[in-house]
Kinemage of the C-alpha trace (Angstrom):
@kinemage 1
@onewidth
@group {chain A} dominant
@subgroup {mainchain}
@vectorlist {calphas} color= white
{ca met a 1} P 87.607 -106.481 4.557
{ca thr a 2} L 84.451 -106.873 5.113
{ca asp a 3} L 82.732 -106.461 1.521
{ca leu a 4} L 79.167 -104.124 1.289
{ca pro a 5} L 76.046 -105.251 0.984
{ca pro a 6} L 75.234 -105.200 -2.717
{ca ser a 7} L 72.275 -103.177 -1.786
{ca ser a 8} L 74.889 -100.258 -0.480
{ca arg a 9} L 77.310 -100.402 -3.444
{ca pro a 10} L 77.052 -97.827 -6.034
{ca thr a 11} L 75.235 -98.582 -9.079
{ca leu a 12} L 76.666 -97.855 -12.874
{ca glu a 13} L 73.477 -95.255 -12.970
{ca asp a 14} L 74.977 -93.178 -9.960
{ca arg a 15} L 78.043 -92.975 -10.905
{ca pro a 16} L 77.804 -90.382 -14.193
{ca arg a 17} L 75.493 -88.458 -12.032
{ca lys a 18} L 77.626 -87.139 -9.593
{ca arg a 19} L 80.737 -86.132 -12.148
{ca trp a 20} L 78.601 -83.431 -13.156
{ca val a 21} L 76.606 -82.265 -10.679
{ca gln a 22} L 79.644 -80.323 -9.116
{ca pro a 23} L 80.341 -78.500 -11.737
{ca val a 24} L 77.149 -76.778 -12.560
{ca leu a 25} L 76.607 -75.635 -9.034
{ca val a 26} L 79.792 -74.221 -9.526
{ca val a 27} L 79.322 -72.218 -12.860
{ca gly a 28} L 75.312 -71.746 -11.388
{ca val a 29} L 77.404 -69.634 -8.176
{ca leu a 30} L 79.551 -67.900 -10.326
{ca leu a 31} L 76.733 -66.292 -12.882
{ca leu a 32} L 75.151 -65.219 -9.925
{ca val a 33} L 78.118 -63.457 -8.335
{ca gly a 34} L 78.673 -62.291 -11.894
{ca val a 35} L 75.362 -60.903 -12.348
{ca gly a 36} L 74.511 -59.085 -9.118
{ca ala a 37} L 77.482 -57.349 -9.745
{ca trp a 38} L 76.848 -56.143 -12.753
{ca leu a 39} L 73.546 -55.135 -11.628
{ca ala a 40} L 75.202 -52.994 -8.227
{ca trp a 41} L 77.676 -51.637 -10.946
{ca gly a 42} L 74.855 -50.240 -13.241
{ca trp a 43} L 73.059 -48.945 -10.403
{ca thr a 44} L 75.531 -46.666 -9.080
{ca his a 45} L 76.891 -45.637 -12.089
{ca thr a 46} L 73.311 -44.991 -13.885
{ca ser a 47} L 70.881 -44.261 -11.187
{ca ser a 48} L 72.211 -41.566 -9.228
{ca pro a 49} L 71.803 -37.864 -9.664
{ca ala a 50} L 75.481 -37.650 -9.735
{ca ala a 51} L 75.770 -39.859 -12.649
{ca gln a 52} L 72.955 -38.274 -14.390
{ca ala a 53} L 74.070 -35.030 -13.828
{ca ala a 54} L 78.072 -36.053 -15.167
{ca lys a 55} L 76.295 -37.554 -18.015
{ca gly a 56} L 74.426 -34.169 -19.296
{ca lys a 57} L 77.539 -32.278 -18.361
{ca gly a 58} L 79.748 -34.867 -20.387
{ca ala a 59} L 76.982 -34.492 -23.528
{ca gly a 60} L 79.618 -32.356 -25.377
{ca lys a 61} L 83.175 -32.853 -26.734
{ca gly a 62} L 86.428 -32.992 -24.705
{ca gly a 63} L 85.157 -35.913 -21.995
{ca arg a 64} L 82.791 -37.065 -19.609
{ca phe a 65} L 82.806 -34.364 -17.187
{ca ser a 66} L 84.262 -31.749 -19.465
{ca val a 67} L 81.897 -28.518 -19.900
{ca asp a 68} L 79.810 -27.785 -23.745
{ca pro a 69} L 82.637 -25.514 -25.413
{ca asn a 70} L 79.796 -24.381 -27.382
{ca arg a 71} L 77.937 -22.998 -24.305
{ca val a 72} L 77.848 -19.333 -23.843
{ca gln a 73} L 79.169 -18.250 -20.315
{ca pro a 74} L 77.805 -15.593 -18.545
{ca val a 75} L 80.762 -12.696 -17.043
{ca thr a 76} L 80.864 -9.357 -16.085
{ca ala a 77} L 82.879 -6.627 -18.058
{ca val a 78} L 83.202 -3.189 -18.045
{ca pro a 79} L 85.521 -1.042 -20.441
{ca ala a 80} L 88.750 0.269 -19.297
{ca arg a 81} L 88.378 4.258 -18.912
{ca val a 82} L 91.384 7.494 -18.810
{ca gly a 83} L 91.455 8.934 -15.542
{ca asp a 84} L 93.992 9.692 -12.702
{ca val a 85} L 95.585 7.773 -10.647
{ca asn a 86} L 97.834 8.600 -7.145
{ca val a 87} L 100.876 7.029 -6.467
{ca val a 88} L 100.357 6.396 -2.976
{ca gln a 89} L 102.924 5.482 -0.439
{ca thr a 90} L 101.985 3.327 2.444
{ca ala a 91} L 103.783 2.891 5.686
{ca leu a 92} L 103.246 2.160 9.796
{ca gly a 93} L 103.805 5.271 11.652
{ca thr a 94} L 103.795 6.512 15.640
{ca val a 95} L 101.656 9.232 16.561
{ca ser a 96} L 103.606 11.848 18.435
{ca ala a 97} L 102.207 14.488 20.753
{ca ser a 98} L 103.070 17.840 19.092
{ca arg a 99} L 104.682 19.183 22.656
{ca thr a 100} L 105.071 16.908 25.861
{ca val a 101} L 105.681 18.910 29.145
{ca thr a 102} L 106.154 18.144 32.354
{ca val a 103} L 104.713 20.318 35.006
{ca his a 104} L 106.810 21.129 37.869
{ca pro a 105} L 106.746 23.209 41.108
{ca arg a 106} L 108.619 26.471 40.636
{ca val a 107} L 108.821 27.197 44.656
{ca asp a 108} L 108.951 24.420 47.488
{ca gly a 109} L 106.239 24.493 49.482
{ca leu a 110} L 103.356 22.092 50.764
{ca leu a 111} L 101.053 21.037 48.120
{ca gln a 112} L 97.446 22.487 49.466
{ca ser a 113} L 95.262 21.163 46.748
{ca ile a 114} L 94.915 19.564 42.960
{ca ala a 115} L 92.791 21.153 40.509
{ca phe a 116} L 92.373 18.547 37.480
{ca ser a 117} L 91.532 14.994 37.404
{ca asp a 118} L 92.884 12.603 35.339
{ca gly a 119} L 92.983 12.828 31.678
{ca gln a 120} L 91.448 15.617 31.631
{ca leu a 121} L 91.713 18.702 28.516
{ca val a 122} L 92.865 21.921 29.904
{ca lys a 123} L 93.607 25.071 28.557
{ca ala a 124} L 96.864 27.023 28.187
{ca gly a 125} L 96.774 29.380 31.665
{ca asp a 126} L 94.208 26.889 34.149
{ca val a 127} L 94.967 26.333 37.313
{ca leu a 128} L 96.085 22.983 37.957
{ca ala a 129} L 97.286 22.977 42.078
{ca gln a 130} L 97.048 25.191 44.604
{ca ile a 131} L 100.819 25.622 47.270
{ca asp a 132} L 100.471 26.706 50.560
{ca pro a 133} L 101.066 30.488 50.404
{ca ala a 134} L 101.624 31.935 53.674
{ca pro a 135} L 105.040 31.947 53.810
{ca phe a 136} L 105.235 33.664 50.657
{ca gln a 137} L 102.706 36.205 51.357
{ca val a 138} L 104.820 36.553 54.836
{ca ala a 139} L 107.948 37.454 52.630
{ca leu a 140} L 106.239 39.409 50.769
{ca glu a 141} L 105.036 42.043 53.470
{ca gln a 142} L 108.507 41.742 54.810
{ca ser a 143} L 110.059 43.275 51.289
{ca glu a 144} L 107.496 46.060 51.196
{ca gly a 145} L 108.231 47.500 55.142
{ca gln a 146} L 111.866 47.230 54.048
{ca leu a 147} L 111.090 49.111 50.604
{ca ala a 148} L 109.126 51.908 52.547
{ca arg a 149} L 112.037 52.298 55.394
{ca asp a 150} L 114.641 52.984 52.652
{ca ala a 151} L 112.483 55.445 50.638
{ca ala a 152} L 111.670 57.288 53.620
{ca gln a 153} L 115.782 57.439 54.045
{ca leu a 154} L 116.022 58.282 50.579
{ca asn a 155} L 113.250 61.681 50.759
{ca asn a 156} L 115.344 62.691 53.468
{ca ala a 157} L 118.355 62.284 52.601
{ca arg a 158} L 117.299 64.478 49.020
{ca leu a 159} L 115.823 67.000 50.974
{ca asp a 160} L 119.188 67.485 53.769
{ca leu a 161} L 120.616 67.523 49.736
{ca asp a 162} L 118.403 70.383 48.715
{ca arg a 163} L 119.546 72.228 51.867
{ca tyr a 164} L 123.314 71.834 51.524
{ca thr a 165} L 123.127 73.014 48.420
{ca lys a 166} L 121.335 76.526 49.536
{ca leu a 167} L 123.846 77.187 52.150
{ca leu a 168} L 126.599 76.185 49.675
{ca ala a 169} L 125.333 78.994 47.251
{ca gln a 170} L 125.377 81.514 50.205
{ca asp a 171} L 128.841 79.871 51.146
{ca ser a 172} L 127.728 79.427 54.954
{ca ile a 173} L 129.114 75.255 54.333
{ca ala a 174} L 131.891 73.878 53.059
{ca gly a 175} L 131.651 72.343 49.449
{ca gln a 176} L 132.779 68.289 50.939
{ca gln a 177} L 129.780 68.312 53.477
{ca val a 178} L 127.249 68.571 50.540
{ca asp a 179} L 129.426 65.846 48.054
{ca gln a 180} L 129.159 63.517 50.973
{ca gln a 181} L 125.337 64.712 50.829
{ca ala a 182} L 125.105 64.087 47.432
{ca ala a 183} L 126.727 60.196 47.543
{ca met a 184} L 124.433 59.647 50.330
{ca val a 185} L 121.532 60.136 48.247
{ca lys a 186} L 122.566 58.052 45.237
{ca gln a 187} L 123.822 55.281 48.210
{ca leu a 188} L 119.855 54.805 49.283
{ca glu a 189} L 118.434 55.348 45.945
{ca gly a 190} L 120.503 52.355 45.212
{ca thr a 191} L 119.221 50.350 48.429
{ca val a 192} L 115.338 51.698 47.322
{ca lys a 193} L 115.756 50.009 43.788
{ca met a 194} L 117.407 46.682 45.378
{ca asp a 195} L 114.179 46.452 47.866
{ca gln a 196} L 111.882 47.287 44.818
{ca ala a 197} L 113.439 43.819 43.171
{ca gly a 198} L 113.123 42.336 46.422
{ca leu a 199} L 109.474 43.131 46.430
{ca asp a 200} L 108.965 42.313 43.234
{ca asn a 201} L 110.967 39.282 43.686
{ca ala a 202} L 108.166 37.845 46.791
{ca arg a 203} L 105.050 38.824 44.245
{ca leu a 204} L 106.813 36.846 42.126
{ca gln a 205} L 107.163 33.672 44.486
{ca leu a 206} L 103.808 34.158 45.846
{ca ser a 207} L 102.362 33.862 42.166
{ca tyr a 208} L 104.164 30.483 41.372
{ca thr a 209} L 102.130 28.832 44.335
{ca his a 210} L 99.432 29.219 41.760
{ca ile a 211} L 100.649 26.114 39.087
{ca thr a 212} L 98.838 26.693 36.364
{ca ala a 213} L 98.919 24.486 32.574
{ca pro a 214} L 101.538 26.192 30.547
{ca leu a 215} L 99.920 24.959 27.340
{ca ala a 216} L 96.870 23.550 25.934
{ca gly a 217} L 96.622 19.525 26.107
{ca arg a 218} L 95.574 16.659 27.964
{ca leu a 219} L 96.725 15.407 31.345
{ca gly a 220} L 97.961 12.424 32.290
{ca leu a 221} L 97.869 10.865 35.766
{ca arg a 222} L 98.634 13.173 38.367
{ca gln a 223} L 102.015 12.186 40.261
{ca val a 224} L 101.444 13.717 43.415
{ca asp a 225} L 98.304 14.162 45.503
{ca ala a 226} L 97.524 16.894 47.824
{ca gly a 227} L 99.445 17.277 51.290
{ca asn a 228} L 102.865 16.332 50.136
{ca met a 229} L 106.154 18.703 49.951
{ca val a 230} L 106.981 19.414 46.757
{ca arg a 231} L 110.316 20.726 45.446
{ca ala a 232} L 111.172 22.604 42.323
{ca ser a 233} L 113.619 19.744 42.056
{ca asp a 234} L 111.732 17.044 41.946
{ca ala a 235} L 111.901 14.514 39.186
{ca thr a 236} L 108.544 13.730 38.158
{ca gly a 237} L 106.636 16.730 38.784
{ca ile a 238} L 102.698 17.175 39.489
{ca ala a 239} L 100.842 16.289 35.552
{ca val a 240} L 102.192 15.604 31.933
{ca ile a 241} L 100.514 17.771 29.550
{ca thr a 242} L 100.746 16.334 26.150
{ca gln a 243} L 99.256 19.056 22.917
{ca val a 244} L 96.716 16.834 21.085
{ca his a 245} L 95.581 18.978 18.963
{ca pro a 246} L 97.351 19.290 16.670
{ca ile a 247} L 99.010 16.271 16.360
{ca gly a 248} L 101.744 14.702 14.536
{ca val a 249} L 102.884 11.197 13.122
{ca ile a 250} L 106.255 10.098 12.082
{ca phe a 251} L 106.643 7.203 9.891
{ca thr a 252} L 109.572 6.637 7.337
{ca ile a 253} L 109.530 5.604 3.621
{ca pro a 254} L 112.287 4.281 1.505
{ca gln a 255} L 114.800 6.404 0.338
{ca asp a 256} L 114.495 5.904 -3.215
{ca thr a 257} L 110.639 7.149 -2.524
{ca leu a 258} L 112.617 10.466 -0.988
{ca pro a 259} L 113.453 12.273 -3.963
{ca arg a 260} L 110.201 12.812 -5.618
{ca val a 261} L 108.965 13.476 -1.590
{ca leu a 262} L 111.432 16.213 -1.729
{ca ala a 263} L 110.645 17.883 -4.931
{ca arg a 264} L 107.022 18.573 -4.301
{ca met a 265} L 108.140 19.831 -1.080
{ca arg a 266} L 110.324 22.212 -2.746
{ca ala a 267} L 107.628 23.243 -4.741
{ca gly a 268} L 105.541 24.590 -1.905
{ca glu a 269} L 102.796 21.855 -2.283
{ca lys a 270} L 100.814 20.354 0.546
{ca ile a 271} L 101.596 16.673 0.116
{ca pro a 272} L 98.475 15.053 1.744
{ca val a 273} L 99.015 12.471 4.310
{ca asp a 274} L 96.279 9.987 5.891
{ca ala a 275} L 95.889 8.175 8.375
{ca trp a 276} L 94.161 5.106 8.979
{ca asp a 277} L 93.287 2.591 11.530
{ca arg a 278} L 94.990 -0.748 12.536
{ca glu a 279} L 92.391 -2.413 10.056
{ca gln a 280} L 92.720 -0.052 7.503
{ca lys a 281} L 89.015 0.161 7.312
{ca glu a 282} L 88.455 3.538 8.745
{ca ile a 283} L 90.226 6.980 7.874
{ca leu a 284} L 91.056 8.702 11.231
{ca ser a 285} L 92.278 12.328 10.219
{ca his a 286} L 93.588 13.900 7.327
{ca gly a 287} L 97.148 15.696 7.632
{ca thr a 288} L 100.021 17.141 5.460
{ca leu a 289} L 103.218 16.511 5.665
{ca val a 290} L 105.420 18.909 7.788
{ca ser a 291} L 109.262 18.045 7.674
{ca thr a 292} L 111.590 15.432 7.071
{ca asp a 293} L 114.632 14.243 8.876
{ca asn a 294} L 118.074 15.244 7.953
{ca val a 295} L 119.956 11.477 7.348
{ca ile a 296} L 118.867 8.386 6.075
{ca asp a 297} L 119.125 5.106 8.447
{ca val a 298} L 121.860 3.474 6.969
{ca thr a 299} L 120.610 0.275 8.597
{ca thr a 300} L 116.960 -0.195 6.798
{ca gly a 301} L 117.515 2.387 3.898
{ca thr a 302} L 114.722 4.537 4.908
{ca val a 303} L 113.975 7.865 6.438
{ca lys a 304} L 111.948 9.236 8.875
{ca leu a 305} L 108.787 11.715 8.312
{ca lys a 306} L 106.626 13.756 10.293
{ca ala a 307} L 102.671 14.886 9.116
{ca glu a 308} L 100.825 16.935 11.047
{ca phe a 309} L 97.132 16.383 11.386
{ca pro a 310} L 94.010 18.507 13.168
{ca asn a 311} L 92.485 16.419 15.908
{ca pro a 312} L 89.815 17.944 17.524
{ca glu a 313} L 88.280 14.564 18.067
{ca gly a 314} L 91.200 12.840 20.023
{ca lys a 315} L 90.890 10.318 17.420
{ca leu a 316} L 94.775 9.941 17.389
{ca phe a 317} L 96.836 9.382 20.531
{ca pro a 318} L 100.043 9.626 21.583
{ca asn a 319} L 102.405 6.616 20.805
{ca gln a 320} L 99.302 5.243 19.186
{ca phe a 321} L 100.548 2.756 15.903
{ca val a 322} L 98.451 3.908 12.713
{ca asn a 323} L 98.776 3.014 9.265
{ca val a 324} L 99.670 6.313 6.850
{ca arg a 325} L 99.127 6.536 3.098
{ca met a 326} L 100.679 9.616 1.386
{ca val a 327} L 100.311 10.487 -2.187
{ca val a 328} L 103.221 10.849 -3.842
{ca asp a 329} L 102.809 11.469 -7.149
{ca thr a 330} L 99.377 11.452 -9.534
{ca gln a 331} L 99.365 9.231 -13.104
{ca arg a 332} L 97.443 11.614 -15.405
{ca gly a 333} L 95.551 10.102 -18.450
{ca val a 334} L 96.403 6.536 -17.981
{ca val a 335} L 94.021 3.720 -18.742
{ca ile a 336} L 92.675 2.241 -15.833
{ca val a 337} L 90.717 -0.776 -15.473
{ca pro a 338} L 89.199 -2.051 -11.776
{ca thr a 339} L 91.836 -4.306 -9.936
{ca ala a 340} L 89.382 -7.248 -9.987
{ca ala a 341} L 90.111 -8.026 -13.810
{ca ile a 342} L 94.100 -8.304 -12.940
{ca gln a 343} L 95.139 -12.450 -13.482
{ca arg a 344} L 98.593 -13.482 -12.081
{ca asn a 345} L 100.236 -16.494 -13.649
{ca ala a 346} L 103.473 -17.684 -14.246
{ca gln a 347} L 104.016 -15.412 -17.416
{ca gly a 348} L 102.684 -12.681 -15.714
{ca thr a 349} L 100.042 -10.112 -15.760
{ca leu a 350} L 96.995 -10.700 -17.762
{ca val a 351} L 93.570 -9.749 -18.165
{ca trp a 352} L 90.527 -11.079 -20.100
{ca val a 353} L 89.393 -9.211 -22.785
{ca val a 354} L 85.809 -9.540 -25.075
{ca arg a 355} L 86.038 -8.842 -28.537
{ca ala a 356} L 83.692 -7.206 -30.372
{ca asp a 357} L 82.198 -11.210 -31.473
{ca gly a 358} L 81.515 -11.659 -28.196
{ca thr a 359} L 84.347 -13.969 -27.596
{ca ala a 360} L 86.993 -14.090 -24.602
{ca thr a 361} L 91.039 -13.437 -25.543
{ca leu a 362} L 93.931 -13.531 -22.819
{ca arg a 363} L 95.832 -10.428 -22.840
{ca pro a 364} L 99.215 -9.974 -21.386
{ca val a 365} L 99.661 -6.171 -19.581
{ca lys a 366} L 101.770 -4.160 -17.873
{ca thr a 367} L 100.081 -2.930 -15.232
{ca gly a 368} L 101.140 0.369 -13.188
{ca ala a 369} L 100.213 2.126 -9.984
{ca thr a 370} L 96.956 0.929 -7.961
{ca glu a 371} L 94.554 2.999 -5.792
{ca gly a 372} L 92.025 1.217 -3.985
{ca asp a 373} L 89.962 -0.756 -6.641
{ca asn a 374} L 91.551 0.686 -9.655
{ca thr a 375} L 94.753 -0.398 -11.201
{ca ala a 376} L 96.535 1.709 -14.877
{ca ile a 377} L 97.691 -0.232 -17.093
{ca ala a 378} L 100.714 1.078 -18.860
{ca ser a 379} L 100.954 -1.033 -22.106
{ca gly a 380} L 98.875 -3.679 -23.295
{ca leu a 381} L 95.343 -2.624 -23.328
{ca gln a 382} L 93.244 0.445 -24.752
{ca ala a 383} L 90.863 2.345 -23.237
{ca gly a 384} L 87.126 1.296 -24.233
{ca glu a 385} L 87.701 -2.093 -24.457
{ca arg a 386} L 86.334 -4.613 -22.504
{ca val a 387} L 87.961 -6.672 -19.741
{ca val a 388} L 86.426 -9.342 -17.646
{ca thr a 389} L 85.859 -8.704 -13.771
{ca asp a 390} L 83.788 -11.558 -12.668
{ca gly a 391} L 83.156 -15.364 -14.269
{ca val a 392} L 86.938 -16.171 -15.621
{ca asp a 393} L 86.785 -19.054 -14.019
{ca arg a 394} L 84.105 -20.074 -16.503
{ca ile a 395} L 86.074 -19.282 -19.813
{ca arg a 396} L 88.736 -20.153 -21.754
{ca glu a 397} L 90.566 -18.760 -25.237
{ca gly a 398} L 88.355 -17.856 -27.988
{ca ala a 399} L 85.241 -19.025 -25.853
{ca lys a 400} L 81.548 -17.189 -26.159
{ca val a 401} L 80.654 -15.092 -23.239
{ca glu a 402} L 77.361 -13.217 -22.540
{ca val a 403} L 78.405 -10.296 -20.768
{ca val a 404} L 76.139 -9.053 -18.021
{ca val a 405} L 76.740 -5.501 -16.628
{ca pro a 406} L 75.190 -5.383 -13.022
{ca gly a 407} L 72.360 -2.744 -13.056
{ca ala a 408} L 72.207 -1.613 -16.836
{ca ala a 409} L 68.532 -0.680 -18.468
{ca pro a 410} L 67.750 -2.864 -21.618
{ca ala a 411} L 68.472 -1.761 -24.923
{ca ala a 412} L 66.136 0.559 -26.820
{ca gly a 413} L 63.563 -1.287 -28.406
{ca ala a 414} L 64.113 -4.862 -27.090
{ca pro a 415} L 61.628 -6.426 -25.408
{ca pro a 416} L 61.569 -7.233 -21.432
{ca arg a 417} L 63.434 -10.398 -20.569
{ca gly a 418} L 61.507 -13.434 -21.043
{ca glu a 419} L 58.616 -11.843 -22.498
{ca arg a 420} L 59.629 -12.203 -26.215
{ca glu a 421} L 56.860 -13.316 -28.718
{ca pro a 422} L 55.935 -16.888 -28.756
{ca gly a 423} L 57.336 -18.612 -31.816
{ca lys a 424} L 60.640 -16.265 -32.510
{ca arg a 425} L 63.672 -17.658 -31.544
{ca gly a 426} L 64.926 -17.360 -28.251
{ca phe a 427} L 61.879 -16.771 -26.457
{ca arg a 428} L 61.496 -17.476 -22.908
{ca lys a 429} L 58.486 -17.965 -20.722
{ca gly a 430} L 59.196 -16.773 -16.973
{ca gly a 431} L 63.102 -15.778 -17.664
{ca lys a 432} L 63.847 -19.309 -18.469
{ca gly a 433} L 65.241 -20.487 -21.892
{ca lys a 434} L 67.994 -22.238 -23.347
{ca pro a 435} L 71.668 -20.583 -22.878
{ca gly a 436} L 72.930 -18.362 -25.574
{ca gly a 437} L 69.990 -16.231 -25.672
{ca glu a 438} L 69.363 -12.993 -23.901
{ca ser a 439} L 71.805 -11.321 -21.628
{ca lys a 440} L 70.731 -10.017 -17.783
{ca ala a 441} L 71.161 -6.089 -19.235
{ca gly a 442} L 68.766 -6.745 -22.355
{ca gly a 443} L 71.507 -6.976 -25.139
{ca ala a 444} L 72.745 -9.505 -26.985
{ca pro a 445} L 75.770 -12.072 -25.958
{ca gly a 446} L 79.229 -10.511 -25.758
{ca thr a 447} L 77.448 -6.950 -25.780
{ca gln a 448} L 77.139 -4.091 -22.962
């Protein structure tokens, strides 16, 4: 091994320096990384708007992001009132025409003309079509000629009978001849009656060539065109007429509701029924219940009912599906609250009640019938107590609330909002101030 020259060998002064330089560099790098991470965390959690907002919200008790329990929460509340609520039975119904008639020709012949258009509204007696009347006119004339001939023979036979009767009185002829003549007169009288009936029938068949509407209603699409031979035995007929004013609706209700309906019908009441459109946004017509079916469907436990509706504008169409609402009963003098105030959870049905001291409490109630935006309260609430209809997500048990009544006037003698005298507690400039001041309705917190 070759020895290094003296100039390249490490000296005693160089060896200790290499031992402490490397640890110092490592510690320095670690300190720099730590300081950078700390600065980044502080900037993210203390300088962002969200962090500042969260810090402001967490100023109270309950944790960093909890709401201040001492803050007065604005809510909308209305007093419970006493009134009447209708018990409404809803169902899906099918519109049914009061009467449906298929127009058939009553005689066979050539369809000469059509006097209606598809979907036309017609009245009873309006001419719909015309069959060629020529063959029936000829048959009528033949019947008239035959009647005239037989009538002349009858008249001559009656004259002969009168003469024979006079001669018999003079004992100039035998009585047998008079009897034979009298029988001849009777025979001719029968013939004349048959001829008259034939004439009337020919005249009637001729009238059948004018096809008329048997009832008022709406025509459907025509089933045959002019120029075709039509017969009374044709199954399709010429057209179909449906009576649409008034019109019926058939719907079903549960069998448990039937006794109350029958009781009202036996009492002579006209039970109101409303027909709504498919989206239940528009009332198509107001009607009344007219009849019930005589059996209950054992497979569904329901019974069919029929209501009748005026339909002058044609909003109801045969076989149309409609939503039916029928007033089965009326609960009178019950406590009523807006349906928006009803809350539901695992324990049942509840409402938030605003007490006299301006605090909110959750109270269980038992609800009754619902009609529109109102719900009857069977128990758990008294008339006059205020229930919260909006803002329930911002309150808790015992929390202070500020009741806001939309559209309410300020209290008598109270200055308008934002115009209290300076120096007074709760003074707001431009309507802004600390929470817990004057409500939007102009009253103190927790009052209407």
